[in-house]
N, CA, C and O of each residue as an XYZ file, in Angstrom:
232
protein
N     156.768     61.991     52.371
C     156.785     61.080     52.191
C     156.531     59.583     51.508
O     155.871     59.541     50.470
N     156.967     58.560     51.990
C     157.477     57.630     50.581
C     155.878     56.317     51.082
O     155.105     55.773     51.871
N     156.150     56.447     50.435
C     154.340     56.086     49.900
C     154.932     54.537     48.607
O     155.642     54.487     47.603
N     153.943     53.296     49.609
C     154.103     52.116     49.153
C     152.728     50.985     48.408
O     151.662     50.963     49.022
N     152.861     50.142     47.150
C     152.137     49.639     47.316
C     150.971     49.040     47.419
O     151.001     47.903     47.889
N     150.237     49.355     47.200
C     148.769     48.515     48.770
C     148.023     49.188     49.416
O     146.827     49.079     49.688
N     149.496     50.585     49.892
C     149.475     51.985     51.323
C     147.992     52.036     51.232
O     147.554     51.583     50.174
N     146.991     52.538     52.197
C     145.849     53.746     51.346
C     146.201     54.919     52.488
O     146.370     55.386     53.615
N     146.128     54.908     50.820
C     145.560     57.189     50.833
C     144.507     57.848     51.143
O     143.346     57.521     50.897
N     145.066     59.268     51.966
C     143.958     60.163     51.206
C     144.274     61.043     51.277
O     144.960     61.634     52.111
N     143.512     61.479     49.787
C     143.407     62.503     48.801
C     143.226     63.805     49.057
O     142.536     63.879     50.074
N     143.535     65.022     48.591
C     143.767     66.268     49.387
C     141.642     67.062     48.614
O     141.008     68.106     48.763
N     141.440     65.846     47.932
C     140.433     66.157     48.022
C     138.673     65.434     48.741
O     137.445     65.477     48.661
N     139.980     64.771     49.481
C     138.443     64.089     50.691
C     138.930     61.922     50.297
O     138.822     60.968     51.069
N     139.271     61.947     49.282
C     137.785     60.134     48.441
C     139.662     59.673     49.637
O     140.511     60.401     50.151
N     139.476     58.149     49.565
C     140.522     57.418     49.980
C     141.310     56.198     48.993
O     140.952     55.238     48.310
N     142.130     56.626     49.236
C     142.288     54.548     47.861
C     143.111     54.064     48.241
O     143.511     54.293     49.383
N     143.918     52.860     47.112
C     144.727     51.823     48.186
C     145.909     51.706     46.195
O     145.881     50.981     45.201
N     146.837     53.087     46.740
C     147.905     52.548     45.343
C     148.467     51.081     45.472
O     149.054     50.347     46.267
N     147.544     51.118     43.304
C     147.800     50.158     43.036
C     149.068     50.267     42.207
O     149.381     49.296     41.517
N     149.729     51.216     42.208
C     151.355     51.078     41.039
C     152.081     52.306     41.395
O     151.311     53.255     41.244
N     152.806     52.546     41.651
C     153.641     53.501     41.377
C     153.930     53.738     39.612
O     153.222     52.958     38.975
N     154.563     54.387     38.958
C     155.866     55.000     37.966
C     156.889     54.938     38.491
O     157.746     54.057     38.553
N     156.770     56.249     39.024
C     157.941     57.316     39.869
C     157.524     58.302     41.120
O     156.550     58.888     41.593
N     158.553     58.141     41.272
C     158.436     59.469     42.612
C     157.447     60.026     43.041
O     157.261     60.252     44.236
N     156.425     60.421     41.832
C     155.328     61.171     41.977
C     153.819     61.291     41.429
O     152.874     62.073     41.326
N     154.264     59.906     41.132
C     152.934     59.569     39.908
C     151.865     58.160     40.786
O     152.557     57.168     40.557
N     150.853     57.756     41.451
C     150.511     56.492     42.117
C     149.043     56.764     40.951
O     148.331     57.690     40.563
N     149.232     55.056     40.728
C     147.902     55.000     40.368
C     147.452     54.427     41.225
O     148.101     53.404     41.443
N     145.898     54.668     42.443
C     145.143     54.400     42.829
C     143.724     53.659     42.228
O     143.244     53.691     41.094
N     143.238     52.944     43.533
C     142.019     52.365     43.296
C     140.979     53.017     44.410
O     141.230     52.991     45.615
N     139.750     53.620     43.836
C     138.554     53.807     44.583
C     137.869     53.302     44.642
O     137.145     53.481     43.663
N     137.326     52.282     45.595
C     136.382     51.664     45.696
C     135.223     52.393     46.055
O     135.154     53.587     45.764
N     133.774     51.488     46.997
C     133.117     52.040     47.194
C     132.684     51.123     48.769
O     133.243     50.084     49.119
N     131.869     51.638     49.332
C     131.667     50.757     50.610
C     131.884     49.053     50.710
O     132.242     48.320     51.632
N     131.427     48.769     49.085
C     131.057     46.735     49.034
C     132.542     46.768     47.845
O     132.700     46.117     46.812
N     133.430     47.760     48.483
C     134.542     47.017     47.572
C     134.207     47.602     46.649
O     133.994     48.740     47.069
N     133.890     47.554     44.981
C     133.698     47.933     43.961
C     134.313     49.378     43.296
O     134.173     50.507     43.769
N     134.955     49.036     42.194
C     136.192     49.921     42.604
C     134.454     50.940     41.421
O     133.356     50.702     40.919
N     135.988     52.603     41.753
C     134.493     53.295     41.042
C     135.597     54.150     39.987
O     135.129     54.593     38.939
N     136.824     54.329     40.246
C     137.573     54.719     39.603
C     139.295     54.414     39.637
O     139.984     53.488     40.064
N     139.448     55.115     39.266
C     141.383     54.385     38.793
C     141.982     55.853     38.972
O     141.080     56.104     39.771
N     142.386     56.521     38.951
C     143.162     57.750     39.117
C     144.230     57.928     39.003
O     144.642     57.668     40.133
N     145.105     58.216     38.397
C     146.699     58.250     38.083
C     147.166     59.350     39.144
O     148.204     59.607     38.534
N     147.212     60.033     40.028
C     147.362     61.209     41.153
C     148.908     61.715     41.193
O     149.616     60.953     40.535
N     149.461     62.543     41.646
C     150.192     62.867     41.625
C     150.524     63.100     43.259
O     149.706     63.791     43.868
N     151.330     62.725     43.784
C     152.205     63.062     45.027
C     151.528     64.178     46.041
O     151.233     64.015     47.225
N     151.350     65.524     45.113
C     151.223     66.693     45.376
C     149.488     65.956     46.172
O     149.365     66.072     47.391
N     148.590     65.424     45.543
C     146.873     65.165     45.483
C     147.571     64.728     47.135
O     147.373     65.550     48.029
N     148.106     63.863     47.366
C     147.610     62.929     48.546
C     148.088     63.971     49.657
O     149.050     64.738     49.618
N     146.847     63.714     50.965
C     146.881     63.881     51.903
C     147.838     63.419     52.812
O     148.589     64.154     53.453
N     147.808     62.141     52.869
C     149.050     61.844     54.108
C     147.989     59.644     53.772
O     146.884     59.223     53.429
N     148.925     59.251     54.059
C     148.574     57.665     54.217
C     148.053     57.190     55.370
O     148.367     57.740     56.425
N     147.174     56.093     55.361
C     146.347     55.779     56.433
C     146.584     54.792     56.716
O     146.525     54.288     57.838
N     146.901     54.333     55.730
C     148.081     52.591     56.254
C     148.811     52.307     56.017
O     148.706     51.509     55.085
N     149.816     52.487     56.347
C     151.471     51.375     55.620
C     150.879     49.579     55.575
O     150.747     48.913     56.601
N     150.556     48.996     54.010
C     152.114     47.748     54.190
C     152.753     47.396     54.730
O     153.928     47.661     54.983
N     152.109     46.738     55.006
C     154.171     46.152     56.207
C     154.692     46.396     55.678
O     155.897     46.279     55.900
């Protein structure tokens, strides 16, 4: 799975977020927001934590 900045991903825990930064092929900072667009959290996740890419940015 090729993940790029600004892709939207679904995590295995059910949360979805936008990839803000790629540290390496196994570590990504994502932004998880509520329905109003307010940031809830910005975790760094491993590739193994990502279930799927739900939106490819460009």
